[in-house]
MDTraj code that builds the backbone (N, CA, C; nanometers):
import mdtraj as md
import numpy as np

residues = "MET LYS HIS LYS ARG PHE ASP TYR LEU HIS TRP HIS ARG ILE ARG GLU GLY SER GLY GLU GLN THR VAL LEU SER LEU PRO GLY GLY VAL LEU THR ASP PHE GLN ALA ALA GLU VAL THR LYS PRO LEU ARG VAL ALA CYS CYS GLY GLN GLN ARG LEU ILE LEU ALA ASP GLY TYR ARG TRP VAL ASN PHE ALA PRO THR ASP LYS HIS HIS ALA LEU MET VAL GLN LEU ASP GLU ARG ASN VAL PRO GLN GLN LEU TYR VAL ASP ILE GLY LEU SER THR GLY LEU ASP PRO ASP GLY ILE ALA PHE ILE GLU ASP LEU TYR LEU ASP VAL ILE ALA LEU CYS ASP VAL GLN PRO ASP GLY ARG TRP HIS VAL THR GLU THR GLU ILE ILE ASP VAL ASP GLU LEU GLU ASP ALA LEU ARG GLU GLY GLN VAL THR PRO ALA GLN TYR ASP LEU ALA TRP ALA GLU ALA ARG ALA VAL GLU ALA ALA LEU GLN ALA GLN THR PHE GLY PRO VAL ASP VAL VAL ARG GLY TYR LEU THR ASP PRO TYR THR".split()
xyz = np.array([
    [-0.1118, 1.4696, -1.5105],
    [-0.0740, 1.4651, -1.3707],
    [-0.0776, 1.6066, -1.3157],
    [-0.0842, 1.6166, -1.1846],
    [-0.0962, 1.7466, -1.1182],
    [0.0365, 1.7850, -1.0523],
    [0.0678, 1.9127, -1.0562],
    [0.1835, 1.9676, -0.9844],
    [0.1295, 2.0166, -0.8502],
    [0.1588, 1.9434, -0.7433],
    [0.1046, 1.9740, -0.6108],
    [0.2143, 2.0305, -0.5220],
    [0.1932, 2.1538, -0.4746],
    [0.2904, 2.2206, -0.3871],
    [0.2492, 2.2027, -0.2416],
    [0.3481, 2.1880, -0.1540],
    [0.3225, 2.1739, -0.0112],
    [0.3409, 2.3104, 0.0558],
    [0.2475, 2.4009, 0.0248],
    [0.2508, 2.5385, 0.0732],
    [0.1106, 2.5733, 0.1207],
    [0.0959, 2.6029, 0.2497],
    [-0.0365, 2.6242, 0.3072],
    [-0.0561, 2.7641, 0.3644],
    [0.0433, 2.8509, 0.3541],
    [0.0340, 2.9837, 0.4145],
    [-0.0799, 3.0683, 0.3581],
    [-0.1131, 3.0503, 0.2320],
    [-0.2155, 3.1339, 0.1687],
    [-0.3411, 3.0537, 0.1351],
    [-0.3607, 2.9461, 0.2059],
    [-0.4747, 2.8580, 0.1819],
    [-0.6024, 2.9271, 0.2285],
    [-0.7106, 2.9077, 0.1560],
    [-0.8372, 2.9745, 0.1889],
    [-0.8961, 2.9299, 0.3232],
    [-0.8520, 2.8189, 0.3770],
    [-0.9034, 2.7712, 0.5061],
    [-0.8329, 2.8365, 0.6260],
    [-0.7264, 2.9105, 0.6008],
    [-0.6452, 2.9713, 0.7063],
    [-0.6591, 3.1234, 0.6975],
    [-0.6784, 3.1898, 0.8129],
    [-0.6798, 3.3364, 0.8108],
    [-0.5433, 3.3845, 0.7643],
    [-0.5421, 3.4691, 0.6643],
    [-0.4179, 3.5197, 0.6046],
    [-0.3242, 3.5719, 0.7128],
    [-0.2010, 3.5229, 0.7101],
    [-0.0988, 3.5675, 0.8033],
    [-0.1012, 3.4999, 0.9393],
    [-0.1901, 3.4024, 0.9586],
    [-0.2014, 3.3434, 1.0923],
    [-0.1267, 3.2109, 1.1082],
    [-0.0688, 3.1598, 1.0027],
    [0.0044, 3.0339, 1.0137],
    [0.1544, 3.0549, 1.0067],
    [0.2273, 2.9514, 1.0452],
    [0.3738, 2.9520, 1.0334],
    [0.4153, 2.8321, 0.9501],
    [0.5127, 2.8530, 0.8629],
    [0.5614, 2.7441, 0.7784],
    [0.7131, 2.7479, 0.7727],
    [0.7729, 2.6308, 0.7941],
    [0.9179, 2.6154, 0.7880],
    [0.9491, 2.5081, 0.6855],
    [1.0464, 2.5331, 0.6009],
    [1.0924, 2.4344, 0.5034],
    [1.2377, 2.4025, 0.5356],
    [1.2666, 2.2742, 0.5550],
    [1.4022, 2.2300, 0.5889],
    [1.4514, 2.1279, 0.4879],
    [1.5734, 2.1447, 0.4413],
    [1.6379, 2.0415, 0.3603],
    [1.7051, 1.9445, 0.4561],
    [1.6671, 1.8192, 0.4461],
    [1.7229, 1.7138, 0.5305],
    [1.7954, 1.6140, 0.4419],
    [1.8809, 1.5321, 0.4997],
    [1.9392, 1.4244, 0.4194],
    [1.8258, 1.3374, 0.3629],
    [1.8206, 1.3269, 0.2330],
    [1.7207, 1.2411, 0.1703],
    [1.5886, 1.3054, 0.1375],
    [1.5732, 1.4366, 0.1598],
    [1.4465, 1.4975, 0.1231],
    [1.4242, 1.6345, 0.1831],
    [1.3014, 1.6834, 0.1654],
    [1.2628, 1.8156, 0.2137],
    [1.1439, 1.8000, 0.3079],
    [1.1530, 1.8669, 0.4236],
    [1.0462, 1.8630, 0.5223],
    [0.9810, 2.0002, 0.5295],
    [0.8482, 2.0023, 0.5256],
    [0.7706, 2.1251, 0.5402],
    [0.6841, 2.1110, 0.6643],
    [0.6963, 2.2059, 0.7551],
    [0.6222, 2.2052, 0.8811],
    [0.5305, 2.3268, 0.8815],
    [0.3993, 2.3024, 0.8746],
    [0.3014, 2.4109, 0.8752],
    [0.2167, 2.4016, 1.0013],
    [0.2055, 2.5122, 1.0735],
    [0.1187, 2.5178, 1.1908],
    [0.0127, 2.6247, 1.1670],
    [-0.1133, 2.5830, 1.1767],
    [-0.2258, 2.6741, 1.1570],
    [-0.2593, 2.7418, 1.2887],
    [-0.2612, 2.8733, 1.2900],
    [-0.2995, 2.9450, 1.4118],
    [-0.4511, 2.9640, 1.4145],
    [-0.5037, 3.0294, 1.3110],
    [-0.6474, 3.0563, 1.3063],
    [-0.7061, 2.9994, 1.1776],
    [-0.7904, 2.8993, 1.1928],
    [-0.8531, 2.8317, 1.0796],
    [-0.9922, 2.8898, 1.0587],
    [-1.0210, 2.9329, 0.9365],
    [-1.1525, 2.9897, 0.9062],
    [-1.2526, 2.8825, 0.8663],
    [-1.2025, 2.7685, 0.8205],
    [-1.2904, 2.6607, 0.7757],
    [-1.2267, 2.5269, 0.8149],
    [-1.2607, 2.4730, 0.9338],
    [-1.2046, 2.3437, 0.9745],
    [-1.2328, 2.2366, 0.8693],
    [-1.1484, 2.1343, 0.8677],
    [-1.1587, 2.0296, 0.7662],
    [-1.1742, 1.8934, 0.8318],
    [-1.2852, 1.8270, 0.7979],
    [-1.3112, 1.6882, 0.8380],
    [-1.3083, 1.6032, 0.7121],
    [-1.2480, 1.4848, 0.7245],
    [-1.2389, 1.3944, 0.6103],
    [-1.2710, 1.2524, 0.6546],
    [-1.3089, 1.1702, 0.5578],
    [-1.3253, 1.0270, 0.5829],
    [-1.1880, 0.9620, 0.5715],
    [-1.1534, 0.8817, 0.6701],
    [-1.0253, 0.8109, 0.6689],
    [-1.0467, 0.6711, 0.7245],
    [-1.0308, 0.5721, 0.6393],
    [-1.0413, 0.4323, 0.6814],
    [-1.1737, 0.4070, 0.7535],
    [-1.2826, 0.4618, 0.6994],
    [-1.4151, 0.4389, 0.7554],
    [-1.4517, 0.5259, 0.8738],
    [-1.3674, 0.6207, 0.9104],
    [-1.3950, 0.7112, 1.0225],
    [-1.3919, 0.8555, 0.9739],
    [-1.4665, 0.9414, 1.0415],
    [-1.4569, 1.0856, 1.0171],
    [-1.3483, 1.1408, 1.1079],
    [-1.2554, 1.2165, 1.0518],
    [-1.1440, 1.2715, 1.1288],
    [-1.1352, 1.4213, 1.1051],
    [-1.1156, 1.4959, 1.2123],
    [-1.0859, 1.6379, 1.2019],
    [-0.9357, 1.6491, 1.1789],
    [-0.8965, 1.7055, 1.0637],
    [-0.7536, 1.7133, 1.0318],
    [-0.7021, 1.8569, 1.0243],
    [-0.7925, 1.9539, 1.0361],
    [-0.7488, 2.0935, 1.0357],
    [-0.8416, 2.1760, 1.1237],
    [-0.7829, 2.2388, 1.2245],
    [-0.8523, 2.3308, 1.3149],
    [-0.7454, 2.4211, 1.3762],
    [-0.7868, 2.5168, 1.4567],
    [-0.6905, 2.6068, 1.5204],
    [-0.5828, 2.5262, 1.5922],
    [-0.4565, 2.5605, 1.5676],
    [-0.3446, 2.4948, 1.6352],
    [-0.3007, 2.3632, 1.5749],
    [-0.3691, 2.3153, 1.4715],
    [-0.3296, 2.1898, 1.4081],
    [-0.2026, 2.2115, 1.3269],
    [-0.1353, 2.1026, 1.3000],
    [-0.0039, 2.1077, 1.2350],
    [0.0006, 2.0017, 1.1253],
    [0.0545, 2.0406, 1.0116],
    [0.0756, 1.9471, 0.9014],
    [0.2250, 1.9428, 0.8734],
    [0.2834, 1.8236, 0.8832],
    [0.4260, 1.8059, 0.8569],
    [0.4401, 1.7116, 0.7383],
    [0.5061, 1.7617, 0.6352],
    [0.5229, 1.6870, 0.5111],
    [0.6695, 1.6528, 0.4919],
    [0.6968, 1.5291, 0.4494],
    [0.8323, 1.4917, 0.4103],
    [0.8270, 1.4366, 0.2689],
    [0.8979, 1.5046, 0.1785],
    [0.9061, 1.4647, 0.0379],
    [1.0456, 1.4091, 0.0128],
    [1.0597, 1.2758, 0.0131],
    [1.1919, 1.2170, -0.0097],
    [1.2427, 1.2462, -0.1505],
    [1.3722, 1.2609, -0.1617],
    [1.4369, 1.2782, -0.2911],
    [1.4381, 1.1438, -0.3639],
    [1.4181, 1.1451, -0.4929],
    [1.4276, 1.0246, -0.5765],
    [1.3311, 0.9140, -0.5361],
    [1.2143, 0.9507, -0.4846],
    [1.1095, 0.8533, -0.4522],
    [0.9824, 0.8943, -0.5255],
    [0.8850, 0.8073, -0.5215],
    [0.7579, 0.8329, -0.5893],
    [0.6451, 0.8572, -0.4900],
    [0.6778, 0.9206, -0.3773],
    [0.5766, 0.9485, -0.2758],
    [0.6221, 1.0631, -0.1858],
    [0.5253, 1.1181, -0.1131],
    [0.5520, 1.2191, -0.0101],
    [0.4510, 1.1969, 0.1019],
    [0.4976, 1.2029, 0.2251],
    [0.4127, 1.1796, 0.3422],
    [0.3709, 1.3113, 0.4060],
    [0.2421, 1.3224, 0.4372],
    [0.1892, 1.4333, 0.5165],
    [0.1316, 1.3735, 0.6442],
    [0.1805, 1.4208, 0.7587],
    [0.1236, 1.3802, 0.8869],
    [0.0416, 1.4976, 0.9377],
    [-0.0861, 1.4738, 0.9617],
    [-0.1761, 1.5783, 1.0083],
    [-0.2002, 1.5561, 1.1576],
    [-0.1561, 1.6547, 1.2365],
    [-0.1543, 1.6430, 1.3823],
    [-0.2515, 1.7417, 1.4462],
    [-0.3092, 1.7010, 1.5595],
    [-0.3972, 1.7933, 1.6313],
    [-0.3146, 1.8919, 1.7137],
    [-0.3819, 1.9733, 1.7933],
    [-0.3123, 2.0777, 1.8696],
    [-0.2203, 2.0215, 1.9772],
    [-0.2319, 1.8918, 2.0089],
    [-0.1422, 1.8269, 2.1061],
    [-0.0326, 1.7461, 2.0356],
    [-0.0225, 1.7615, 1.9027],
    [0.0744, 1.6890, 1.8188],
    [0.0479, 1.5392, 1.8127],
    [-0.0796, 1.5006, 1.8241],
    [-0.1199, 1.3607, 1.8084],
    [-0.1627, 1.3411, 1.6628],
    [-0.1051, 1.2431, 1.5923],
    [-0.1420, 1.2216, 1.4521],
    [-0.2908, 1.1886, 1.4373],
    [-0.3565, 1.2601, 1.3481],
    [-0.4962, 1.2337, 1.3160],
    [-0.5090, 1.1528, 1.1878],
    [-0.4112, 1.1666, 1.1001],
    [-0.4116, 1.0932, 0.9738],
    [-0.2715, 1.0991, 0.9140],
    [-0.2314, 0.9899, 0.8511],
    [-0.1128, 0.9881, 0.7662],
    [-0.1649, 0.9876, 0.6232],
    [-0.1088, 1.0735, 0.5389],
    [-0.1570, 1.0888, 0.4019],
    [-0.0359, 1.0836, 0.3102],
    [-0.0329, 0.9853, 0.2217],
    [0.0813, 0.9688, 0.1318],
    [0.0368, 0.9963, -0.0112],
    [0.0930, 1.1015, -0.0694],
    [0.0721, 1.1306, -0.2114],
    [0.1628, 1.0395, -0.2925],
    [0.1092, 0.9828, -0.3991],
    [0.1876, 0.9020, -0.4925],
    [0.2165, 0.9899, -0.6137],
    [0.3426, 0.9924, -0.6574],
    [0.3762, 1.0811, -0.7675],
    [0.4899, 1.0307, -0.8534],
    [0.5112, 1.1002, -0.9619],
    [0.6197, 1.0673, -1.0536],
    [0.7537, 1.1102, -0.9953],
    [0.7563, 1.2295, -0.9323],
    [0.8803, 1.2808, -0.8738],
    [0.8465, 1.3877, -0.7710],
    [0.9465, 1.4192, -0.6876],
    [0.9347, 1.5287, -0.5916],
    [1.0487, 1.6263, -0.6178],
    [1.0368, 1.7462, -0.5637],
    [1.1435, 1.8442, -0.5806],
    [1.1116, 1.9733, -0.5095],
    [1.1888, 2.0768, -0.5411],
    [1.1693, 2.2109, -0.4861],
    [1.1410, 2.3077, -0.5997],
    [1.0376, 2.3892, -0.5838],
    [1.0120, 2.4966, -0.6788],
    [1.1219, 2.6019, -0.6655],
    [1.1360, 2.6918, -0.7637],
    [1.2374, 2.7976, -0.7541],
    [1.2239, 2.8836, -0.6283],
    [1.1018, 2.8935, -0.5737],
    [1.0822, 2.9733, -0.4521],
    [1.1022, 2.8917, -0.3242],
    [1.1550, 2.7691, -0.3375],
    [1.1901, 2.6892, -0.2204],
    [1.0778, 2.6086, -0.1595],
    [0.9670, 2.5922, -0.2295],
    [0.8536, 2.5141, -0.1798],
    [0.8608, 2.3730, -0.2388],
    [0.8468, 2.2725, -0.1515],
    [0.8488, 2.1333, -0.1969],
    [0.7232, 2.1032, -0.2791],
    [0.7375, 2.0109, -0.3740],
    [0.6246, 1.9711, -0.4583],
    [0.6355, 1.8234, -0.4929],
    [0.5239, 1.7718, -0.5467],
    [0.5210, 1.6382, -0.6047],
    [0.4449, 1.6473, -0.7363],
    [0.4928, 1.5750, -0.8364],
    [0.4183, 1.5584, -0.9612],
    [0.3217, 1.4435, -0.9345],
    [0.2005, 1.4789, -0.8955],
    [0.1017, 1.3892, -0.8363],
    [0.0392, 1.2955, -0.9401],
    [0.0411, 1.1668, -0.9082],
    [-0.0201, 1.0648, -0.9943],
    [-0.1564, 1.0197, -0.9409],
    [-0.2232, 1.1068, -0.8673],
    [-0.3632, 1.0932, -0.8266],
    [-0.3887, 0.9955, -0.7122],
    [-0.3311, 0.8761, -0.7130],
    [-0.3555, 0.7822, -0.6036],
    [-0.2927, 0.8349, -0.4754],
    [-0.3589, 0.8068, -0.3636],
    [-0.3069, 0.8412, -0.2318],
    [-0.3281, 0.7223, -0.1401],
    [-0.2439, 0.7115, -0.0396],
    [-0.2605, 0.6093, 0.0629],
    [-0.2807, 0.6831, 0.1942],
    [-0.3913, 0.6524, 0.2622],
    [-0.4169, 0.7147, 0.3915],
    [-0.4076, 0.6082, 0.4996],
    [-0.3764, 0.6543, 0.6206],
    [-0.3600, 0.5590, 0.7307],
    [-0.3938, 0.6252, 0.8631],
    [-0.4341, 0.5414, 0.9563],
    [-0.4521, 0.5808, 1.0954],
    [-0.3428, 0.5148, 1.1765],
    [-0.3051, 0.5787, 1.2854],
    [-0.2040, 0.5174, 1.3715],
    [-0.2335, 0.5481, 1.5172],
    [-0.1838, 0.4623, 1.6036],
    [-0.1888, 0.4827, 1.7484],
    [-0.0500, 0.5221, 1.7949],
    [-0.0446, 0.6079, 1.8957],
    [0.0832, 0.6441, 1.9560],
    [0.1084, 0.5461, 2.0706],
    [0.2212, 0.4759, 2.0630],
    [0.2579, 0.3767, 2.1639],
    [0.3161, 0.4459, 2.2878],
    [0.3199, 0.3761, 2.4026],
    [0.3759, 0.4369, 2.5245],
    [0.5190, 0.4883, 2.5072],
    [0.5971, 0.4239, 2.4194],
    [0.7356, 0.4692, 2.3978],
    [0.7448, 0.5814, 2.2940],
    [0.6294, 0.6286, 2.2440],
    [0.6274, 0.7381, 2.1482],
    [0.6234, 0.6951, 2.0029],
    [0.6500, 0.5669, 1.9746],
    [0.6432, 0.5204, 1.8354],
    [0.4988, 0.5268, 1.7859],
    [0.4856, 0.5410, 1.6550],
    [0.3536, 0.5401, 1.5928],
    [0.3309, 0.4030, 1.5323],
    [0.2171, 0.3429, 1.5633],
    [0.1835, 0.2106, 1.5115],
    [0.0647, 0.2255, 1.4162],
    [0.0875, 0.2004, 1.2875],
    [-0.0189, 0.2104, 1.1874],
    [-0.1192, 0.0984, 1.2118],
    [-0.2471, 0.1366, 1.2213],
    [-0.3526, 0.0392, 1.2506],
    [-0.4424, 0.0099, 1.1312],
    [-0.4596, 0.1063, 1.0419],
    [-0.5454, 0.0873, 0.9244],
    [-0.4881, 0.1658, 0.8073],
    [-0.5083, 0.1129, 0.6861],
    [-0.4650, 0.1824, 0.5644],
    [-0.5737, 0.1708, 0.4581],
    [-0.5665, 0.2607, 0.3610],
    [-0.6613, 0.2579, 0.2499],
    [-0.6003, 0.3326, 0.1311],
    [-0.6136, 0.2766, 0.0121],
    [-0.5751, 0.3460, -0.1114],
    [-0.6987, 0.4198, -0.1613],
    [-0.6824, 0.5509, -0.1873],
    [-0.7968, 0.6329, -0.2288],
    [-0.7689, 0.7032, -0.3620],
    [-0.8732, 0.7629, -0.4145],
    [-0.8708, 0.8417, -0.5384],
    [-0.8422, 0.7565, -0.6618],
    [-0.8865, 0.6316, -0.6551],
    [-0.8727, 0.5403, -0.7695],
    [-0.9463, 0.5975, -0.8905],
    [-1.0646, 0.6546, -0.8669],
    [-1.1431, 0.7114, -0.9769],
    [-1.0691, 0.8256, -1.0464],
    [-0.9954, 0.9062, -0.9697],
    [-0.9179, 1.0154, -1.0303],
    [-0.8086, 0.9616, -1.1221],
    [-0.7415, 0.8548, -1.0797],
    [-0.6376, 0.7954, -1.1645],
    [-0.6995, 0.7349, -1.2897],
    [-0.8123, 0.6662, -1.2746],
    [-0.8803, 0.6071, -1.3909],
    [-0.9201, 0.7162, -1.4906],
    [-0.9767, 0.8264, -1.4404],
    [-1.0148, 0.9382, -1.5274],
    [-0.8925, 0.9975, -1.5972],
    [-0.7829, 1.0143, -1.5231],
    [-0.6606, 1.0721, -1.5804],
    [-0.6059, 0.9844, -1.6923],
    [-0.6121, 0.8530, -1.6748],
    [-0.5664, 0.7620, -1.7803],
    [-0.6566, 0.7745, -1.9033],
    [-0.7861, 0.7719, -1.8800],
    [-0.8826, 0.7798, -1.9908],
    [-0.8687, 0.9120, -2.0676],
    [-0.8380, 1.0212, -1.9955],
    [-0.8277, 1.1533, -2.0578],
    [-0.6874, 1.1851, -2.1085],
    [-0.5938, 1.0901, -2.0960],
    [-0.4587, 1.1104, -2.1460],
    [-0.3711, 1.1985, -2.0590],
    [-0.4108, 1.2220, -1.9332],
    [-0.3298, 1.3039, -1.8425],
    [-0.2156, 1.2241, -1.7808],
    [-0.2265, 1.0912, -1.7831],
    [-0.1168, 1.0026, -1.7438],
    [-0.1039, 0.8944, -1.8504],
    [0.0158, 0.8442, -1.8658],
    [0.0404, 0.7363, -1.9615],
    [0.0100, 0.6021, -1.8949],
    [-0.0035, 0.4955, -1.9744],
    [-0.0199, 0.3636, -1.9133],
    [0.0967, 0.3273, -1.8206],
    [0.2185, 0.3670, -1.8559],
    [0.3339, 0.3379, -1.7694],
    [0.3228, 0.4141, -1.6369],
    [0.2779, 0.5394, -1.6415],
    [0.2599, 0.6170, -1.5182],
    [0.1466, 0.5592, -1.4334],
    [0.0425, 0.5121, -1.4981],
    [-0.0684, 0.4457, -1.4290],
    [-0.0169, 0.3232, -1.3536],
    [0.0616, 0.2409, -1.4218],
    [0.1183, 0.1211, -1.3581],
    [0.2122, 0.1585, -1.2438],
    [0.2932, 0.2627, -1.2633],
    [0.3830, 0.3098, -1.1576],
    [0.3030, 0.3535, -1.0350],
    [0.1950, 0.4275, -1.0567],
    [0.1127, 0.4749, -0.9452],
    [0.0597, 0.3575, -0.8636],
    [0.0076, 0.2564, -0.9311],
    [-0.0452, 0.1401, -0.8589],
    [0.0649, 0.0630, -0.7873],
    [0.1775, 0.0418, -0.8522],
    [0.2875, -0.0321, -0.7879],
    [0.3369, 0.0431, -0.6645],
    [0.3517, 0.1747, -0.6763],
    [0.4001, 0.2544, -0.5629],
    [0.2977, 0.2571, -0.4499],
    [0.1703, 0.2741, -0.4829],
    [0.0665, 0.2767, -0.3790],
    [0.0628, 0.1449, -0.3027],
    [0.0726, 0.0347, -0.3736],
    [0.0726, -0.0965, -0.3060],
    [0.1968, -0.1136, -0.2187],
    [0.3119, -0.0682, -0.2678],
    [0.4360, -0.0796, -0.1893],
    [0.4295, 0.0086, -0.0643],
    [0.3775, 0.1300, -0.0779],
    [0.3639, 0.2201, 0.0369],
    [0.2673, 0.1605, 0.1387],
    [0.1539, 0.1107, 0.0907],
    [0.0558, 0.0518, 0.1826],
    [0.1160, -0.0667, 0.2580],
    [0.1891, -0.1521, 0.1879],
    [0.2530, -0.2675, 0.2529],
    [0.3552, -0.2222, 0.3568],
    [0.4344, -0.1204, 0.3243],
    [0.5345, -0.0705, 0.4196],
    [0.4674, -0.0072, 0.5415],
    [0.3587, 0.0660, 0.5206],
    [0.2854, 0.1223, 0.6344],
    [0.2332, 0.0110, 0.7246],
    [0.1740, -0.0912, 0.6641],
    [0.1189, -0.2021, 0.7424],
    [0.2275, -0.2791, 0.8164],
    [0.3461, -0.2863, 0.7581],
    [0.4587, -0.3580, 0.8205],
    [0.5359, -0.2692, 0.9187],
    [0.4926, -0.1424, 0.9337],
    [0.5588, -0.0458, 1.0234],
    [0.7009, -0.0139, 0.9764],
    [0.7250, -0.0191, 0.8451],
    [0.8597, 0.0018, 0.7916],
    [0.8679, 0.1185, 0.6921],
    [0.7667, 0.2040, 0.6869],
    [0.7671, 0.3159, 0.5927],
    [0.8561, 0.4265, 0.6485],
    [0.9750, 0.4413, 0.5919],
    [1.0781, 0.5310, 0.6428],
    [1.0357, 0.6745, 0.6684],
    [0.9567, 0.7379, 0.5798],
    [0.9178, 0.8765, 0.6056],
    [0.8431, 0.8968, 0.7383],
    [0.7730, 0.7951, 0.7866],
    [0.7063, 0.8070, 0.9168],
    [0.8103, 0.8316, 1.0258],
    [0.9205, 0.7572, 1.0208],
    [1.0267, 0.7748, 1.1207],
    [1.0941, 0.9110, 1.1080],
    [1.1086, 0.9605, 0.9848],
    [1.1687, 1.0929, 0.9645],
    [1.0824, 1.2003, 1.0307],
    [0.9516, 1.1966, 1.0048],
    [0.8625, 1.2982, 1.0619],
    [0.8556, 1.2844, 1.2137],
    [0.8413, 1.1633, 1.2631],
    [0.8349, 1.1433, 1.4081],
    [0.9643, 1.1909, 1.4742],
    [1.0784, 1.1607, 1.4127],
    [1.2066, 1.2071, 1.4649],
    [1.2160, 1.3583, 1.4661],
    [1.1682, 1.4222, 1.3605],
    [1.1679, 1.5686, 1.3545],
    [1.0827, 1.6275, 1.4667],
    [0.9658, 1.5684, 1.4908],
    [0.8782, 1.6204, 1.5956],
    [0.9400, 1.6038, 1.7339],
    [1.0238, 1.5014, 1.7500],
    [1.0930, 1.4778, 1.8768],
    [1.2110, 1.5728, 1.8931],
    [1.2853, 1.5948, 1.7826],
    [1.4029, 1.6832, 1.7827],
    [1.4034, 1.7576, 1.6499],
    [1.3502, 1.8805, 1.6471],
    [1.3257, 1.9505, 1.5212],
    [1.4475, 1.9927, 1.4388],
    [1.5659, 1.9416, 1.4658],
    [1.6837, 1.9709, 1.3832],
    [1.7143, 2.1196, 1.3745],
    [1.6626, 2.1982, 1.4682],
    [1.6866, 2.3431, 1.4601],
    [1.7656, 2.3925, 1.5795],
])
top = md.Topology()
chain = top.add_chain()
for i, resn in enumerate(residues, 1):
    res = top.add_residue(resn, chain, resSeq=i)
    for name in ("N", "CA", "C"):
        top.add_atom(name, md.element.get_by_symbol(name[0]), res)
traj = md.Trajectory(xyz[None], top)
């Protein structure tokens, strides 16, 4: 499994020193808010059959890593704070590194989603997809995850996807609430 940190300040796609990152401890988890000022290499990805720009100048990535859960949500927003993609890492556990950066022990599977912003400001998930199945299969074959961890990854990915489709995935409300009232 991979140790994935939610730290983007020194990422090769961002001009060094041009982004801002805030880490907040909230009830039930850790929120990381990264805003890119100057992007040296914009990022486009496939999401639910569409090409989406998820990183450019002024874009924002807000991550919520719940405590005692097997997932972490990243909301990738454009310069107007409109969600471009919801990205859920599936993992064994989440936590904080000694330097205060949130992380997930990544179990390779991810759930991605698109959403529409409703007139009342709520986000309505319209499409979902489980991705990186091949990475999980390779990790199992190479002994990087156990059969129990493999089963956990699939069970969690299916549960997250179902909650996203039912509009009941709690971390979405946490991030949306933070963007409405940043707790600062």
